[in-house]
C-alpha angles and dihedrals in degrees: 000000000000094000092043092052091046092051091047090051093053091044089060090044094052094042110127094011127113091251093057095096092052093048093044090054090057093043096050091044090061100033139023113261112262093215117109132193112257098182130060115287128210098205128034121184139152094230130076136172093279094051090046091053092046090053091056090047090054088055090051099047095079090053090050094050092045089050090055092053091043092052092059092039093054090045093058092040090056091050091051094244104105120196133190111284094231095049133121091238091059094042093048092058089048093051096051093046106033100036093061088054090055093046094050092045094052095035097054096035097048092043089058091045091052091046093053091045091054093045095046095037097232131122119276109263121226096218094104093060090084096035090054090056096042096053097064089047096056100046131078114267093236095055109133111250094231090058090051091049092051092047093048091051090050094046096048096045101037099027098046121358097055088057093052103274133271113009094018102070119107096200129057104256095214092052091045087058092049092047090053090051092047095052098035098042106018096161090062093049101042096093093223097132141046114239118235121188115239095023096177133121115264117188088343094305118109115217094203117104122203121220145146129263115232095264090046090052093050091047088058093046091252117136108228117237095237131106123231088250092057091047092051096044093044105244090141138094118271144105115326101264106021102074105076106073090178093061092042090055090047090051090049092052089049091052091048091049091051090045092237098115125050112243089197092062093044094049096042091049090055091046091050092050092049091048093054091045090052091051092053092046090050092051091052094044091049090056094236089132112034097174105056090173087079089064095030128253094281089084092069096043109119107265095239092051090068087075095061098043124065125000105299093117094045090050093047094051105036107018110033091047094061100136094213100053100029128086114280102205120080095235090043090055091057092051093042095051095043092053091048092055093041095050093041093062091041091057092041092058102039102035106098095187102048121017096208128076108169098107093044091050093049093048090049092051091045086065093048097042094092090049091051091051091046093057093042091054091042090053091051091051092050092050092050092049090052091051090051091051091050092051092046091052 
């Protein structure tokens, strides 16, 4: 009660000042607001924006913890001294490398959110709670922290605040951050090497080992030395949170159960990816392209295997379902998700510089989502008008 009374005292003290939004954000994060509605309300519900964001974070935490273990596991695998996956040695490496990414992501992003709230005089919005967790999960573990800080600042300011803040942005902020990193620092985002902690020269012998990620191997017509089980479970190199397909599926089911994520978008994205994969397999099987090396080995990868390599599942569950930037109509969600999956595999196969296209496909469809909804609604209006004319006749 002492802390609660102290916070309430300072809340009254800061009321009306420029720092009120920043203090209220801290106060409502720790305690429920003590304001109640005195007039009639149209909608009453137990959830709010903060609880919605916290639900998504709960779905992401298993991916984060798994990514920490996997970081250390891949480190020791690359050095030729494998350890048990669920060991302290593996987790310790993950903590000292992944946790700073989370701290920088939240520190820089929330600082900018608080700054804009104070300048504009509005309450701090909770939209960055999920973005701050997503960003560390979609970047390489060896990304320099200063690059991450610059990218987060760009993504929050340009991707969200200039449009008016949470709920007004047209692009997914987390993917805007990743896009900035990809185009500004492509060598760090290419996925053409395996990260090893402590990659420094000791007595003239470097302890870093170069290697390909799975997509990089396929792009160079090299079959990766991983079983389907390892790909599905996530015991493979990759960005922090994208490797474990099992946990991503579990998180998706949790979001569907809590009615936070759209099952239509998730399912249609997977269908679109499988459809594009089937087309490529059909082209290769028909012999229309005899030399698949020209278009990289990803063209002949079995269509279903595209779901367990790369980040298509992670994008479908946690990125494409962003309620702000996705389509809002039910039919529009089917079209929106299908095109994301379809274009993702298209870019993955034909892009010679970067064999992954999920984030580019989602950003592209973020731009077209309002157009999709416009024509869906327009089509409904036209059909209703026709029915009215038929009844009038």
